[in-house]
C-alpha positions in Angstrom: 155.7 96.8 125.4 158.3 95.1 127.7 161.8 96.5 127.5 163.8 94.0 125.4 167.2 95.1 126.7 168.7 94.1 130.1 172.0 95.1 131.7 174.4 92.3 132.3 177.7 92.6 134.2 180.5 90.3 132.9 183.9 90.0 134.5 186.4 88.7 132.0 189.3 86.3 132.7 191.6 89.3 133.5 189.2 90.5 136.2 187.9 93.4 134.2 184.1 94.0 134.7 182.1 95.5 131.9 178.3 96.2 131.7 176.5 95.3 128.5 173.0 95.9 127.2 171.7 92.5 126.1 168.6 91.8 124.0 166.0 89.5 125.4 163.9 89.2 122.2 166.4 87.4 120.0 166.5 84.0 121.6 170.1 84.4 122.7 171.7 82.5 125.5 174.5 83.9 127.6 177.2 82.0 125.6 175.8 83.5 122.3 175.8 87.0 123.8 179.4 86.7 125.2 180.6 85.6 121.7 178.6 88.4 120.1 180.4 91.0 122.2 183.7 89.3 121.4 184.5 87.9 124.9 186.7 84.8 124.7 184.0 82.2 125.1 184.6 79.2 122.9 181.2 77.4 123.0 182.8 74.5 121.1 179.6 72.3 121.1 177.5 75.2 119.8 175.3 75.3 122.9 174.3 71.7 123.3 175.6 71.3 126.9 178.2 68.9 125.6 181.3 70.8 126.6 182.1 73.3 129.3 183.8 76.0 127.2 181.1 78.5 128.1 181.2 78.0 131.9 180.5 81.0 134.0 180.3 81.7 137.7 177.0 83.4 138.8 177.9 86.2 141.2 174.5 87.9 141.6 171.5 86.5 143.5 169.2 85.8 140.6 166.6 83.1 140.6 167.8 81.2 137.5 166.2 78.1 135.9 167.5 74.9 137.6 170.3 73.2 135.6 169.3 70.2 133.6 170.7 66.7 134.1 172.9 67.3 130.9 174.2 70.5 132.3 175.0 69.0 135.7 176.7 66.0 134.0 178.9 68.3 131.9 179.8 70.4 134.9 180.7 67.3 136.8 183.4 66.6 134.2 184.6 70.2 133.7 187.6 72.0 135.2 187.5 74.9 137.6 183.9 74.1 138.7 182.6 76.0 141.7 179.2 75.8 143.5 178.0 78.8 141.4 179.1 77.4 138.0 176.7 77.3 135.1 177.0 76.7 131.4 176.3 80.0 129.6 174.6 78.1 126.7 171.9 76.9 129.1 171.0 80.4 130.4 168.6 82.0 127.9 168.5 85.8 128.2 165.2 87.0 129.8 163.9 90.1 131.5 164.3 88.2 134.8 168.1 88.5 134.4 168.2 92.3 134.6 171.4 93.1 136.5 172.9 89.6 136.2 176.5 89.5 137.2 178.8 86.7 136.0 182.5 85.9 135.7 184.0 83.9 132.9 185.5 80.6 134.2 189.2 79.9 133.6 190.0 77.9 130.6 191.8 74.6 130.5 194.3 75.1 127.7 
């Protein structure tokens, strides 16, 4: 049976990096997981790619699914967007993400 836990490295908004064991067999996306481990990710739209409150910067060299038109459109309107920005709600945890390293984007409050 395939290992259902992967290691994910997340840098919070204070620059502190933590490594988490994330399940790949629960249908979680990165936003859900960040909220589950009590990182300050709002996810105001509930994962519908209709806000950018779950924006992260991808720091590792993983082959991730291409962003959808909805995700690109939302990032086009978001603050603090970089070339490596993605919406955490659009990144569903999978075994391909073992060792993924991300940083939480700044918030516009």
